[in-house]
N, C-alpha and C positions, 0 to 999 in steps of 0.2 A: 649245182654247178661244180665241176671239178676245178682244181687250182689253176691250171693253165688257162682255162676259159675265163675264170675270174681275173687273172693277171692280164689277159688280153683285153678284157672289158674296161679295166681301169684306165682313166685318162686324166689329164690335167684340166680341171674345170675352171673356167674363167668367167662364168656367168651363173649366178645362183638365184633361185627363187627366194621370195621374201618369207620363207617358211622356217620356223625354228626347228632345230633338231630335237627330237623327243628325248626325254631324260633316259629312258630305257635303252635307247640306241647309244647315247653318250656313255652310259655305264658299260655297255658291251665293248665299245671302242677303248675305254680306259682299262678294261679287264684284259683286252688283247695286248695292251702295253705292259700290264703287270706280269703277264705270263711269258713275255718275250725273253729269249735267252740273252745273257750278257757274259762277258769273260769272267770266269770263276764265280759267276752269280753275284757279282758286286752291285749290280743295278745302279750304276753311277749316273742316274738321271732324275730330273724333277720336271713335272709337267704343270704348266699354268693354263688352266681352262678359262677361256674368255668368251662370254656370251652377251654381256650387257652392252647396250649401245655406247656407253661411256668407255668401257674397256676396249671395244672394237675400234672406237675413234682414236684411243691411245695407240693402238697398233698401227692404225692408218697414218700416224705421224711419222712412222719409220718403215712402213711396208705397205704394199698394195694387197688388199684382201679380196677385191672383186666382189664386194658386197656379201661375202660369206657370213652367215649368221653365227658361226662358231669358229673359234681358232684355238689351237693348242700350241703354246710356246714350249718347245722341247729344249731343255737345258742339260748341260753336262756338269757333273760335280767332278772336277778334275782330280782332286785328291782321293776320290773313291774309285777311280778307274784303275783297272789292272794294267800294269806295265810289264812288258816282256823283259826278262832279266838280261837277255843277250845283247840287246841294243837300246833298251829303255823305251821302246815304242809304247805310247799310251794308247789304249784301245777304247777310250771314252767316246770318240767320234763314231767308231764302229758300233758300239753298243747303242748310242743314240739313234743311229741310222736304222738299226734292227727294230728298235721300239717304234720309230716313225713308220716304217714299212708295215709292221704288224697292225698299227692303228689304221693306216691307209687301206690295207686290204680288208680289214674288218668293216670299215665304213663302206667300201665298195660292195661287200657281201650284203650289207644292210640296205642297199639301194641309194646310198649317198655318194656325192661326188667330193673330190678332194683336190687340193693343190699343195704340193710340197714347196715351201717358200724358203729359199736361202738368200735371196736378194733383198736384204733389209739392212737398216742402220742399227747395228748392235748397241751403240751407245744410247740411242733413243729408246729402244726396247728395255735395255737395262735400267735406265732412269725411270721410265714410265711405269715399270712393274717392280721397282725396288729390288732388283736382282743383286744379291750381295757379291762381293769379291769371292773368287774361287768357284763361282757358278757362271757358266757361259751359255748364253742363248745360242743354240746351234742352228735350229730351223724352226719354222712355224708351219703347222698343218692347218690349212683352211678346210672347213668341212661344211657341207650343206647339200641341198637338193639342187641338182643341175637344172638350169632354166629349161623350161619346156620338156622336162624329162629326157633330155638328150643323153645318149649313151655313146661310149667309144666304139668305133668300128673295129671289130675283132680281127679283120683282115689287114688293117693298116700296117701291121708289123712287117708284112711281106715287102713293103717298099720303104718303110721308115727305119728299119733296123738292118744292121750289117748281117751278112750271111754267116752261118755257124763256122764255116771254114776260115772266115776272117778274124774270128775272135777266140777260137778253140785250138789249142795245141795238145798233142798227145805225147806223153812220155818225156818230152824235152821241148824247150822253146824253139 
């Protein structure tokens, strides 16, 4: 499958089978994170893989996982992130987003469903997973098999997304 087809197939899964994600698939997802680009290759992120019932329950105290059997808490190490010297812009959130996207697309390629979760209680996640100061939980990636093998409709983007001329400018804004 080419990349655009893969990207169009991916969708936000909110119903998961009660099937664990195989270790070899998890390793591929984590390898996709490891090879993701980051500003000046600083890799200012840490990943917390959560598969146990106890760990997933701890996430559920601060976020909704929709019964996903696997979650990856993606954290930013603020002091490791590159900052643009002209205005001090910290690129950690950008780097973390790239890592999350790489994992999400690898999971899709492996036949898994994902949900990128930003709506969570950071203080609960921080406390429940003993995340130290200076490290910020930015998002949670829920991963698993979509219920009933459901797949995203590759044509839904024609009605759900803005048209190219609404988002693309050439040469000047």
